[in-house]
N, C-alpha and C positions, 0 to 999 in steps of 0.2 A: 504494498500500501504506499502510497506516494505521500509523504509528509508535508503540510504545508507550512509548517511554521519556518521562517528562515531562520530562527535561532538555532534548530535543529538539524539544517541544513550543513553538514561538513564543508560542502562546496560553496555554502552561502553568504554573503557579504557582512553578516551578522559573524559568523567562525573566521573569517577573513582577518575581521579588526581585533577579535581576543586573539591572534597568533601574534599581533604586532607587540614590541616591547614601547607600547606607550612609556612615557615619562621617562625613559632612559636614552640613553645615549648609546645609539649602536656603531661596533666597531669599526674601524676600516678598511674595508675587505682590502686582502692581498693580492689579488690577480685582478680586483677592478679599477676603475677608470683611474685612480692615484697613480698607478704602478704602469700607464700608458706612456708609448715614447710619444705620443701625443697629445697628453695631458698637459697644461699650459704653467702648473705651478707645482712646485717643489718642495721637501723638509716635512717637518712632521706639520701633520694637519687632523684636525678633531671634528667628526662627525656629528651634527645639533642635533640636542635632543629632541626625539620626537613626540612633537605635540598632539594631544588627542582629536579626531575629527569635528569639524563645527557641521552640525547639521541639522536643518537643512542647510546648504552650501549659500553664501550669500550670493544675490544677484549681479550677474555682470554688467557692466554698462550696456545699455541699449537691447538690456530684458525684454523690457514693457514694449519693443516695438520700435519703429523708424521715429515716432515723433521723441523719444529720448535717447536718440542715438547720434552722436556728435559727427561721427562717419557720414551718415546720412545729411545733415547739415552741412559737411563742408563742400565749398563751392568748387566748378572744375579746376581754378586756379590753380589751388591749393595741390594740384596733382601735377606730376610730369606730365601723364600722355593719359588722354581717356579717350573711349567712344562709348556706344549706344550701351553697351551693356556691362563694362570693366573700367575700374579706374586704378592706375599705377601711382603710386609715391615712394618716396625716401622717407628717410629718419631727418629732423633739423638738425641734430651734430654730427661733424663730423667720426668716422671711425677712421683705425687703421685700415680696413680692410677694403677692395677695390670699389665694390659696391653692396647695396644692401637696400632691397626695395621689399616694397610689398605691396601684394596686389589683391585687389576686394573687388568684389561684383557690386554694380550701382544699388543694386534694387537691397533691401534690407533681409538677407539672408545666413544663417548658418551652413556649416556644410549637409547636415541633418537634412534640412528642409531646401536645399538647392534642386530647385526645379529640374527636370530633367534635360531640358532646353542646354540649360546654362551649365549643367554637370558634363555634356556632351563638348563642349564649348569649351570647356577647363585646362583637358589635357593641351589641344593646340594652342590655349593662349598662353600655358607656361611654357610649351617650345619657343614661342613668339618670343617672348621677354627674355627666354633662357639665351635665343639667337642674339639680342640688342646686347644682351652685355658681353656676349663673347667677342660683339665688336669693339668693344673698348680695346683687345690686346690683352697679352699678359697674365688671362683669366685658366685658369687651371681645371675651373669644376664650379656649377653652378647646384649650392643646396638649398633646397626646397625643404621649409619647415611651416608645420602647422602646429600650434598649439593651444589658443580660445580660449585661455581661463580669463581672460578680462574682461574680452568682446565679444559679443553676441552677434555682433556682424564679421561675417567669415572674413580673413585676409590670413594671407600666403604670404610668408617669410621666403625671399631669394635672396642668399647670400653667399657672395663669391669670394675661391679662395683663389687667390695668387698663384699664378703657375710656378712650380718648382717649388712651391715653400710646402713638400712632403709632411713638414711636422705638424702644420694646420690642416689635413686632412681627417675627414671624419666628423664624429659627433659633438667634438670639443671644439669646433670652428666659433658657434659663438662667443664662447669665453675666451677664445683670443682677440676679439672681435674688443673687449674692455680693457686687454691689457697693452696691445702693439698701440704706439703713437701716431692720433687722429691725423689725417690727409689736412695740409690747408685751404682752408674752408673756401677759396676761389678754384683750387683743384677738385673738391667734392662737389661743388657747383657744375662745373665743366663737364666732369664727366656724368652726371646726371642729366644734363641738359645732351652730350651725343646718345642716353639712353631712347630720349624720350623723342630725338628725331630719327632713330633707327626702327623704334615703333612705329611713330607714323609713316616711315617709307612703305608702310604694309597697310594702312589705313588708321583713320581714328586724327585724335588730333593734340599735338606739341604743345604743353603748356611753358616751355622752357626755352 
């Protein structure tokens, strides 16, 4: 007989939480990310104390719909490039990486409720943004990331890794973004402009 109680389900969420060392400081794993040659930090590390869950989770920005969403309210002029369905931006402050971009649908959707038509367009659009970033030259790879814990409006990060810097490869690239000395503001702006122009060459409007 199937037990309907999540608390008694060994594979359920309550049982999962019960196994966690809440309130304790987990040990640094000997074979985890801090031991990788791509990890940007070295020396003695300490894992933070694991905090208890906050349930229900606090709402993300824009959770109530487009009326409460700052992304929906932004004018196209805030973005590098836009078209009928998508908008592409960069972060305001320069980083030490060649390019850091955010792609989002114009309409207020998260990944889970992205309409089928837009979902079908997403793959080709990601390819198009990658081509625009690669056109800068000196790019080894363009990483695509989606987290979504802060905002309910879908946004995908595209983060460029410099060619040849294999120490920056893999999942730790966003950590290196905080470590490397930032590009001069005028260089950051010019690289963003070139990406916008490359995107507009295949349609849409460049705003830089």
